Structures are given as C-alpha cells and as structure tokens.
C-alpha positions, 0 to 999 in steps of 0.5 A: 945554752940554746937548745938543739931546736933553737940552734937549728933555727938559727942555723937555718933561718935564711933557708926556712925564711925563703922556703916560707916565702915560696910556700906563701907564694904558692898559697897565693897564686893557687888562691889568685886568678893568674890572668890578673896582674897580681896573679901573674906576679905571684907566679913569676915570683914563685920562680924567682924566689924558688931561685933564691931558695936554691942558691941559698941551699945549693951553694951551702951544700955543693960545690963549683970549683973556681966559682965566687958563687960557691964555697970551695971544696976542702981536702981531696977525695981519693977517686979521681972521678968522685973528686970530678963529681964533687968539684962540679956538684953545683954544676951537675945538680943544676944541669939535671935538675934543669933537664927535669924542669925543661921536660916537665915544661915541654909536657905542659901547655906554656900558656896554662896556669902552672906552664908559666910558673914552670917556664919562669923556673926554667928560666931562673935555672938557666940564670943561676947556671949561668951565674955559676959559670961565669963567676969561674972566669970572670969577676966584677971589681967592688963585689965579694967575688971580685976580691980573689 
C-alpha cells in the first residue's frame, strides 16, 4: 500500500513538474541578463510554462460547458445562477485573472525586465481563453476534441 505522500505526488506529478519548471525558469531569468538571447528566452518561457501550468491545473478543477479543453460538470447545482457560474468557471477565471494581468501590465514599463514577461503572460492568457472558447463550437478532425 502506498503512503498518502506518495499518492499525492503521483496524482499531482504533472502539476508539480510544471510548477517546478516555472520556478526554475524564474530563477534562471532572475540570474540572467534579459538583454541577451538566453535571458530573453527565459522570460518568454516563463509565460509559456505558466500557461501550461494553468491549463493543467485549471482544466482539472474548473469547467467550461461545451469546450473540448475542459472536463464537463456532472450533475446540477440547485441555484440557476450558481449553475451558470460553475458551467463557465474556467472562462470566468481566465477573464478575471486576465484583467488583473492586463492591469499589472498597464502599470509597468513594457520594455522593463518583468514588463516583457507580464506582457507575454497577457498574450498567453488570451491564447488559452481563445482556445477554450473556440473549442466550444469548432473542432479538428483527428484530435481528441474532434471525436465528440
């Protein structure tokens, strides 16, 4: 029988690995010169891997009814308002946090070290939200989402 600590690591290994990559990239970026190709790469990779981490974690816990990128809610909630919030929790989370990223970016110098990273995160959030919304109506033959 596995110990509960091992079960936790096993059940969340993808999320933890992605978190580790983000933390590692932040460390490398902080120690690098952002004006070099390598430093610029680390900054861009932070945004990309933050998007990967969010996609893994959010699609595990939040929903978007009709999206192939999200698991679908089971059962119903008694309140119609709570049901709508639950059915669209993934989109709502991305919109609310996306607005927060945009506000943070507006307050920064876009050419500064972290301004570039936050700008890339805004772009990443837009891509994730767009993908979630597009998979509600569009499909690609041969993909998992296209087999509905």
